[in-house]
Kinemage of the C-alpha trace (Angstrom):
@kinemage 1
@onewidth
@group {chain A} dominant
@subgroup {mainchain}
@vectorlist {calphas} color= white
{ca met a 1} P -10.048 14.542 -42.826
{ca leu a 2} L -12.553 17.079 -44.164
{ca leu a 3} L -12.532 20.756 -43.330
{ca arg a 4} L -15.431 22.392 -41.473
{ca ala a 5} L -16.346 23.540 -44.500
{ca arg a 6} L -12.929 22.177 -44.568
{ca ser a 7} L -10.873 20.027 -42.394
{ca ala a 8} L -8.129 21.692 -44.318
{ca ile a 9} L -6.805 21.508 -47.778
{ca gly a 10} L -4.234 23.191 -49.839
{ca gln a 11} L -1.027 23.285 -51.733
{ca asn a 12} L 2.418 22.636 -50.304
{ca arg a 13} L 1.248 21.307 -46.924
{ca thr a 14} L 4.635 19.788 -46.305
{ca glu a 15} L 7.695 20.875 -44.401
{ca ala a 16} L 9.842 22.982 -46.751
{ca ala a 17} L 13.012 21.401 -45.379
{ca tyr a 18} L 12.345 18.110 -47.136
{ca leu a 19} L 10.201 19.205 -50.098
{ca glu a 20} L 12.027 22.188 -51.538
{ca thr a 21} L 14.344 19.926 -53.547
{ca ile a 22} L 12.860 17.314 -55.872
{ca met a 23} L 15.249 14.502 -56.714
{ca pro a 24} L 16.338 14.054 -60.366
{ca arg a 25} L 14.028 11.876 -62.494
{ca leu a 26} L 15.279 8.578 -63.943
{ca phe a 27} L 13.786 7.655 -67.289
{ca gly a 28} L 13.567 4.271 -68.950
{ca asp a 29} L 14.928 2.158 -66.058
{ca ser a 30} L 12.295 -0.177 -64.635
{ca ser a 31} L 14.561 -0.899 -61.676
{ca ala a 32} L 14.716 2.772 -60.603
{ca pro a 33} L 14.711 3.212 -56.802
{ca thr a 34} L 11.471 4.184 -55.123
{ca asp a 35} L 12.674 7.699 -54.346
{ca gln a 36} L 11.919 8.550 -57.996
{ca pro a 37} L 8.376 9.065 -59.293
{ca pro a 38} L 7.604 6.597 -62.096
{ca pro a 39} L 8.754 7.868 -65.522
{ca ala a 40} L 5.230 7.684 -66.970
{ca thr a 41} L 4.030 10.379 -64.610
{ca ala a 42} L 7.141 12.346 -63.649
{ca arg a 43} L 7.004 15.804 -65.180
{ca ala a 44} L 9.193 18.853 -64.962
{ca arg a 45} L 7.524 21.823 -63.306
{ca pro a 46} L 6.470 24.184 -66.084
{ca ala a 47} L 7.037 27.904 -65.938
{ca ala a 48} L 3.998 30.008 -65.104
{ca gln a 49} L 3.760 31.608 -68.557
{ca gly a 50} L 0.317 30.060 -68.997
{ca trp a 51} L -0.978 31.675 -65.812
{ca asp a 52} L -2.666 34.605 -67.551
{ca ala a 53} L -4.389 32.339 -70.086
{ca met a 54} L -5.598 30.049 -67.318
{ca leu a 55} L -6.923 33.042 -65.334
{ca ala a 56} L -8.788 34.287 -68.400
{ca glu a 57} L -10.568 30.941 -68.803
{ca phe a 58} L -11.218 30.742 -65.046
{ca arg a 59} L -12.934 34.146 -65.155
{ca ala a 60} L -14.878 33.240 -68.293
{ca leu a 61} L -16.338 30.266 -66.418
{ca gly a 62} L -17.536 32.462 -63.553
{ca gly a 63} L -14.462 32.495 -61.317
{ca thr a 64} L -13.081 35.598 -59.607
{ca ala a 65} L -9.335 36.243 -59.494
{ca glu a 66} L -8.416 39.812 -58.647
{ca asn a 67} L -4.916 41.083 -57.861
{ca val a 68} L -3.351 37.620 -57.572
{ca thr a 69} L -0.358 35.854 -59.116
{ca leu a 70} L 1.525 32.580 -58.689
{ca arg a 71} L 5.108 32.390 -57.464
{ca his a 72} L 7.398 30.793 -54.864
{ca gly a 73} L 7.863 32.070 -51.310
{ca arg a 74} L 9.114 30.755 -47.990
{ca arg a 75} L 6.247 28.231 -47.842
{ca gly a 76} L 6.981 26.981 -51.337
{ca arg a 77} L 4.683 27.698 -54.235
{ca gly a 78} L 1.701 29.884 -53.426
{ca leu a 79} L -0.409 32.874 -54.406
{ca phe a 80} L 0.664 36.480 -53.869
{ca pro a 81} L -0.953 39.889 -54.415
{ca val a 82} L 0.180 41.711 -57.528
{ca asp a 83} L -0.191 44.956 -55.535
{ca pro a 84} L -0.015 44.425 -51.731
{ca ala a 85} L -1.822 47.722 -51.166
{ca lys a 86} L -4.953 46.418 -52.888
{ca pro a 87} L -7.339 43.658 -51.795
{ca val a 88} L -7.162 40.139 -53.197
{ca arg a 89} L -10.323 38.328 -54.180
{ca leu a 90} L -10.305 34.698 -55.313
{ca cys a 91} L -13.473 32.643 -55.684
{ca val a 92} L -14.108 29.258 -57.288
{ca pro a 93} L -17.743 29.150 -58.475
{ca pro a 94} L -19.883 26.062 -57.811
{ca asn a 95} L -19.629 24.892 -61.442
{ca leu a 96} L -15.841 24.489 -61.056
{ca leu a 97} L -15.991 22.546 -57.778
{ca val a 98} L -15.533 18.885 -58.675
{ca pro a 99} L -16.762 16.159 -56.274
{ca tyr a 100} L -13.746 14.083 -55.305
{ca glu a 101} L -15.512 10.864 -56.315
{ca his a 102} L -15.631 12.190 -59.905
{ca ile a 103} L -11.833 12.417 -60.161
{ca glu a 104} L -9.491 9.667 -61.314
{ca leu a 105} L -5.960 8.964 -62.480
{ca arg a 106} L -5.752 8.172 -66.175
{ca asp a 107} L -2.389 7.462 -67.783
{ca gly a 108} L -0.651 9.364 -65.004
{ca arg a 109} L -2.909 12.413 -65.327
{ca leu a 110} L -5.452 13.594 -62.772
{ca val a 111} L -8.707 14.141 -64.692
{ca val a 112} L -12.469 14.198 -64.369
{ca lys a 113} L -14.109 10.822 -64.935
{ca ala a 114} L -15.889 10.404 -68.248
{ca ser a 115} L -19.078 9.491 -66.356
{ca ala a 116} L -19.110 12.742 -64.326
{ca ala a 117} L -21.935 15.201 -64.999
{ca leu a 118} L -19.643 18.160 -65.731
{ca ala a 119} L -19.959 20.479 -68.738
{ca glu a 120} L -17.300 20.049 -71.400
{ca arg a 121} L -15.704 23.454 -70.936
{ca glu a 122} L -15.490 23.054 -67.154
{ca arg a 123} L -14.065 19.561 -67.608
{ca ala a 124} L -11.400 20.864 -69.997
{ca phe a 125} L -10.482 23.651 -67.574
{ca phe a 126} L -10.065 21.232 -64.654
{ca asp a 127} L -7.931 18.827 -66.667
{ca arg a 128} L -5.705 21.627 -67.973
{ca tyr a 129} L -5.378 23.192 -64.539
{ca gln a 130} L -4.278 19.870 -63.060
{ca arg a 131} L -1.785 19.322 -65.864
{ca asp a 132} L -0.187 22.765 -65.839
{ca phe a 133} L -0.569 24.058 -62.266
{ca ser a 134} L -1.294 21.205 -59.857
{ca trp a 135} L -0.867 17.418 -60.138
{ca gly a 136} L 1.266 17.506 -63.283
{ca ala a 137} L 3.196 20.634 -62.273
{ca gly a 138} L 4.963 19.308 -59.203
{ca val a 139} L 2.212 18.324 -56.760
{ca phe a 140} L 2.512 14.637 -57.602
{ca asp a 141} L 6.282 14.850 -57.156
{ca asp a 142} L 5.866 16.653 -53.820
{ca leu a 143} L 3.432 14.007 -52.579
{ca trp a 144} L 5.838 11.262 -53.676
{ca gln a 145} L 8.708 12.818 -51.723
{ca glu a 146} L 6.457 13.428 -48.721
{ca gln a 147} L 5.338 9.792 -48.651
{ca leu a 148} L 8.943 8.667 -49.107
{ca ala a 149} L 9.947 10.712 -46.049
{ca trp a 150} L 7.225 9.077 -43.935
{ca ser a 151} L 8.183 5.602 -45.133
{ca arg a 152} L 11.808 6.177 -44.079
{ca leu a 153} L 11.128 7.275 -40.528
{ca pro a 154} L 12.911 5.029 -37.997
{ca gln a 155} L 10.903 1.921 -37.080
{ca glu a 156} L 10.592 2.897 -33.414
{ca leu a 157} L 9.189 6.263 -34.426
{ca gln a 158} L 6.711 4.619 -36.802
{ca ala a 159} L 5.557 2.254 -34.057
{ca thr a 160} L 5.045 5.108 -31.591
{ca leu a 161} L 3.158 7.211 -34.143
{ca thr a 162} L 0.924 4.247 -34.969
{ca lys a 163} L 0.168 3.860 -31.263
{ca ile a 164} L -0.735 7.473 -30.542
{ca gly a 165} L -2.065 8.469 -34.009
{ca pro a 166} L -3.988 9.568 -35.763
{ca val a 167} L -2.276 7.954 -38.780
{ca asp a 168} L -3.774 5.523 -41.266
{ca gly a 169} L -2.337 2.156 -42.186
{ca thr a 170} L -0.671 3.365 -45.386
{ca arg a 171} L 1.223 6.328 -43.952
{ca phe a 172} L 4.503 4.433 -43.706
{ca ser a 173} L 4.179 2.536 -46.993
{ca glu a 174} L 6.556 3.038 -49.890
{ca pro a 175} L 5.222 5.718 -52.255
{ca ser a 176} L 3.110 4.750 -55.243
{ca glu a 177} L 1.046 6.650 -57.759
{ca asp a 178} L -2.197 5.391 -56.218
{ca leu a 179} L -1.104 6.291 -52.691
{ca cys a 180} L -0.121 9.803 -53.804
{ca phe a 181} L -3.519 10.169 -55.473
{ca arg a 182} L -5.269 9.210 -52.240
{ca arg a 183} L -3.104 11.653 -50.277
{ca tyr a 184} L -3.998 14.378 -52.780
{ca leu a 185} L -7.699 13.813 -52.179
{ca ala a 186} L -7.255 13.525 -48.398
{ca thr a 187} L -5.470 16.878 -48.134
{ca arg a 188} L -7.220 18.890 -50.827
{ca gln a 189} L -10.895 18.149 -50.480
{ca ile a 190} L -13.315 20.461 -48.745
{ca leu a 191} L -16.939 20.031 -47.720
{ca tyr a 192} L -19.149 22.257 -49.822
{ca gly a 193} L -22.639 21.764 -48.490
{ca glu a 194} L -22.475 18.060 -47.729
{ca val a 195} L -20.303 17.110 -50.704
{ca pro a 196} L -16.497 16.703 -50.535
{ca val a 197} L -15.092 18.602 -53.520
{ca val a 198} L -11.731 19.568 -55.002
{ca met a 199} L -11.292 23.311 -55.545
{ca pro a 200} L -8.944 24.354 -58.343
{ca met a 201} L -7.095 27.652 -57.825
{ca val a 202} L -8.014 28.075 -54.162
{ca glu a 203} L -6.031 24.909 -53.339
{ca leu a 204} L -2.913 26.914 -54.232
{ca val a 205} L -3.393 29.109 -51.143
{ca asn a 206} L -1.150 28.153 -48.231
{ca his a 207} L -2.050 28.049 -44.538
{ca gly a 208} L -1.683 30.942 -42.114
{ca ala a 209} L -2.579 30.462 -38.448
{ca asn a 210} L -3.886 34.031 -38.133
{ca ala a 211} L -5.561 34.179 -41.538
{ca ala a 212} L -9.313 34.200 -42.128
{ca pro a 213} L -11.093 30.916 -42.914
{ca tyr a 214} L -12.582 29.976 -46.272
{ca asp a 215} L -15.763 31.719 -47.327
{ca cys a 216} L -18.063 28.902 -48.451
{ca gly a 217} L -21.160 30.941 -49.202
{ca asp a 218} L -21.468 30.989 -53.008
{ca gly a 219} L -18.531 28.897 -54.155
{ca ile a 220} L -15.314 28.822 -52.146
{ca ala a 221} L -13.489 32.115 -51.695
{ca val a 222} L -10.410 33.643 -50.101
{ca gly a 223} L -9.844 37.370 -49.845
{ca gly a 224} L -8.383 40.306 -47.997
{ca val a 225} L -5.357 42.563 -47.988
{ca phe a 226} L -2.027 40.732 -47.695
{ca asp a 227} L 1.378 42.325 -47.181
{ca asp a 228} L 3.056 39.265 -48.633
{ca glu a 229} L 1.595 35.852 -49.442
{ca val a 230} L -2.155 35.198 -49.705
{ca leu a 231} L -3.042 32.875 -46.808
{ca val a 232} L -6.088 31.100 -45.405
{ca asn a 233} L -6.691 29.248 -42.148
{ca tyr a 234} L -7.081 25.546 -42.925
{ca gly a 235} L -9.353 24.894 -39.979
{ca ala a 236} L -9.729 24.166 -36.284
{ca asp a 237} L -7.250 21.314 -35.884
{ca asp a 238} L -4.468 21.522 -33.307
{ca cys a 239} L -0.711 21.474 -33.862
{ca trp a 240} L -0.446 17.687 -33.757
{ca gly a 241} L -3.311 17.190 -36.167
{ca met a 242} L -1.866 19.718 -38.625
{ca ala a 243} L 1.555 18.075 -38.439
{ca leu a 244} L 0.207 14.616 -39.240
{ca gln a 245} L -2.241 15.778 -41.894
{ca tyr a 246} L -0.268 18.451 -43.729
{ca gly a 247} L 3.337 17.903 -42.748
{ca phe a 248} L 4.179 21.192 -41.009
{ca cys a 249} L 4.433 22.372 -37.408
{ca asp a 250} L 2.095 25.278 -36.743
{ca gln a 251} L 1.808 26.688 -33.240
{ca arg a 252} L -1.865 26.555 -32.263
{ca pro a 253} L -3.503 28.059 -29.140
{ca his a 254} L -5.525 24.932 -28.362
{ca ala a 255} L -5.108 21.169 -28.087
{ca tyr a 256} L -7.516 18.265 -28.473
{ca ser a 257} L -7.222 14.858 -26.900
{ca leu a 258} L -5.669 12.015 -28.826
{ca arg a 259} L -7.954 9.173 -29.804
{ca leu a 260} L -8.390 7.135 -26.648
{ca gln a 261} L -10.310 4.114 -25.420
{ca phe a 262} L -10.140 2.926 -21.822
{ca asp a 263} L -12.202 1.858 -18.815
{ca phe a 264} L -13.013 4.327 -16.053
{ca gln a 265} L -15.055 3.218 -13.053
{ca asp a 266} L -18.063 1.408 -14.548
{ca cys a 267} L -17.824 3.086 -17.975
{ca arg a 268} L -16.002 2.499 -21.221
{ca ile a 269} L -14.634 5.862 -22.429
{ca gln a 270} L -14.044 6.509 -26.134
{ca ile a 271} L -12.642 9.768 -27.511
{ca ser a 272} L -12.422 10.537 -31.232
{ca arg a 273} L -11.004 13.531 -33.128
{ca val a 274} L -13.966 14.258 -35.420
{ca leu a 275} L -14.083 18.046 -35.158
{ca val a 276} L -17.041 18.423 -37.518
{ca glu a 277} L -19.278 16.548 -35.035
{ca val a 278} L -19.934 19.612 -32.904
{ca lys a 279} L -22.799 21.577 -31.381
{ca ser a 280} L -22.919 25.019 -29.825
{ca phe a 281} L -23.944 26.190 -26.356
{ca asn a 282} L -23.929 29.942 -25.688
{ca gly a 283} L -21.207 30.336 -28.293
{ca phe a 284} L -19.022 27.490 -26.986
{ca pro a 285} L -18.303 24.541 -29.296
{ca leu a 286} L -19.212 21.285 -27.586
{ca pro a 287} L -18.447 17.718 -28.629
{ca ile a 288} L -21.252 15.336 -29.466
{ca val a 289} L -21.534 12.852 -26.582
{ca arg a 290} L -23.212 9.490 -27.095
{ca val a 291} L -23.974 6.935 -24.391
{ca ala a 292} L -24.744 3.341 -25.354
{ca asp a 293} L -24.190 -0.054 -23.741
{ca gly a 294} L -22.018 1.328 -20.959
{ca thr a 295} L -19.808 3.336 -23.335
{ca val a 296} L -19.500 7.126 -23.271
{ca his a 297} L -18.227 8.413 -26.603
{ca phe a 298} L -16.942 11.957 -27.241
{ca ser a 299} L -16.632 13.115 -30.856
{ca phe a 300} L -13.615 15.186 -29.734
{ca leu a 301} L -12.390 16.731 -26.517
{ca met a 302} L -10.542 20.019 -26.107
{ca leu a 303} L -8.018 19.804 -23.271
{ca gly a 304} L -6.200 23.142 -23.517
{ca asn a 305} L -7.040 26.633 -24.758
{ca lys a 306} L -4.608 29.511 -24.339
{ca gly a 307} L -7.259 32.202 -24.800
{ca phe a 308} L -9.835 30.520 -22.530
{ca pro a 309} L -7.933 28.238 -20.112
{ca arg a 310} L -10.960 27.664 -17.850
{ca val a 311} L -13.149 26.523 -20.739
{ca pro a 312} L -11.831 22.956 -21.412
{ca arg a 313} L -12.774 21.642 -17.966
{ca ala a 314} L -15.992 23.677 -17.925
{ca val a 315} L -17.085 22.159 -21.236
{ca phe a 316} L -16.196 18.662 -20.064
{ca leu a 317} L -18.205 19.063 -16.843
{ca his a 318} L -21.130 20.397 -18.877
{ca val a 319} L -21.259 17.587 -21.438
{ca thr a 320} L -20.868 14.805 -18.846
{ca lys a 321} L -23.784 15.935 -16.671
{ca lys a 322} L -26.236 13.476 -18.259
{ca thr a 323} L -23.798 10.588 -18.582
{ca pro a 324} L -22.954 7.739 -16.183
{ca val a 325} L -19.609 9.404 -15.335
{ca lys a 326} L -19.605 9.888 -11.548
{ca arg a 327} L -16.305 11.711 -11.027
{ca pro a 328} L -15.893 13.960 -14.088
{ca asp a 329} L -13.113 16.114 -12.596
{ca glu a 330} L -10.985 13.043 -11.986
{ca leu a 331} L -11.751 11.706 -15.461
{ca phe a 332} L -10.722 15.003 -17.082
{ca asp a 333} L -7.404 14.924 -15.219
{ca phe a 334} L -6.876 11.284 -16.192
{ca ile a 335} L -7.440 12.087 -19.887
{ca gln a 336} L -4.886 14.885 -19.585
{ca his a 337} L -2.481 12.403 -17.986
{ca leu a 338} L -2.919 9.840 -20.783
{ca asn a 339} L -2.231 12.461 -23.432
{ca arg a 340} L 0.881 13.751 -21.702
{ca ile a 341} L 2.311 10.260 -21.221
{ca gln a 342} L 1.963 9.474 -24.911
{ca phe a 343} L 3.589 12.705 -26.061
{ca leu a 344} L 6.407 12.296 -23.559
{ca asp a 345} L 6.964 8.812 -24.959
{ca phe a 346} L 7.094 10.230 -28.476
{ca leu a 347} L 9.584 12.904 -27.427
{ca arg a 348} L 11.774 10.198 -25.945
{ca val a 349} L 11.936 8.112 -29.127
{ca ser a 350} L 12.389 11.196 -31.332
{ca glu a 351} L 15.033 12.840 -29.128
{ca asp a 352} L 17.717 12.667 -31.833
{ca pro a 353} L 15.680 13.124 -35.034
{ca ala a 354} L 17.393 11.516 -38.012
{ca thr a 355} L 15.387 13.279 -40.733
{ca pro a 356} L 13.783 16.708 -41.265
{ca leu a 357} L 10.344 15.077 -40.970
{ca ala a 358} L 11.245 13.500 -37.622
{ca ala a 359} L 12.541 16.882 -36.415
{ca met a 360} L 9.288 18.563 -37.451
{ca leu a 361} L 7.215 15.946 -35.600
{ca his a 362} L 9.432 16.385 -32.522
{ca arg a 363} L 8.717 20.137 -32.545
{ca ala a 364} L 5.005 19.482 -33.023
{ca ala a 365} L 4.917 17.186 -29.983
{ca tyr a 366} L 6.527 19.925 -27.859
{ca gln a 367} L 3.992 22.457 -29.154
{ca gln a 368} L 1.144 20.063 -28.422
{ca leu a 369} L 2.322 19.562 -24.852
{ca ala a 370} L 2.504 23.323 -24.396
{ca ala a 371} L -1.070 23.733 -25.653
{ca leu a 372} L -2.275 20.855 -23.466
{ca ser a 373} L -0.956 22.832 -20.478
{ca glu a 374} L -3.216 25.802 -21.229
{ca tyr a 375} L -5.937 24.930 -18.741
{ca tyr a 376} L -6.735 25.644 -15.116
{ca gly a 377} L -9.873 26.000 -13.014
{ca thr a 378} L -13.338 26.115 -14.467
{ca arg a 379} L -16.076 28.649 -15.166
{ca ser a 380} L -19.746 29.031 -16.011
{ca leu a 381} L -20.744 28.671 -19.648
{ca ala a 382} L -23.929 30.663 -19.131
{ca ala a 383} L -22.442 34.049 -20.089
{ca gly a 384} L -20.797 32.948 -23.335
{ca pro a 385} L -17.109 33.212 -24.273
{ca ala a 386} L -16.704 36.945 -23.609
């Protein structure tokens, strides 16, 4: 998933309960169990003594890094203000944003492809950053352990998650270097203009539900005054989407429909979760609705909103006016029903969670049900959100 300008990307997007301890590495044994990263790529996490040198090169290449340092906190590794009383400013300039298609794994290292049109100094910075502060400094190991946790979920839980989604076909596979690489790109790319890019430095910033979003004007920036950790809001996804994409349960004030496909009256209804396919009406975000061959397709559908509980139904009634749907109120209630049934089914099969990941997903399903309940009545959209 891509973020608005980011569908959401960042470092340590996994539940601390099952990522804070990395299992010991086994070297030289080709029969090592799959809970160990392969010896060719497993690396100890280096100390941050090279941080100042890396910042100096980052600034020399046009980056901004003011009042910021790297250390561990309750979310894992992240960025913190040197002086909490002063503002933080971090900006990756366009010349250091690397299109994800220009990145590859080479001998266990995450590097820029030789064919990429990137200046030599920028290329060297990216490769060193990945080696000392990202992929080679624990991120690969974290992704390996995260994938291992998903692969070891109980079979009934895997089957239910596959049914309700959204999860891809590899989410429950045994970890591999290639799969970890794909997960890295899936969770750390951001749309800059129309190009998905990887953003060194800013990817180290963890998520905060109440934090400001990324500034994607000239480069990609994060800033502000922070009492503790530097945080950024990963995007507009709901609790369930964040849990599946990033591996943590974050209470969100809104909920979107699951992906659904069903028949209603004389129509085929299809609902996706593509949040970037959106338009605006008087300040309200509306899904893109397409009608073709008897099918009504919604790019996404908000079903609950704690701050504006009358808006979900109002938006739905607005966007279905020019569609073949004859009883939109009933259809809205039916979509709510289908979502609730699927989350109740998930809560049933995850009632006694056997792993920290299963427990996190159980909490996320409860949070999603709570957000789905934040709707009643309807209202006019003519006056805007105020």
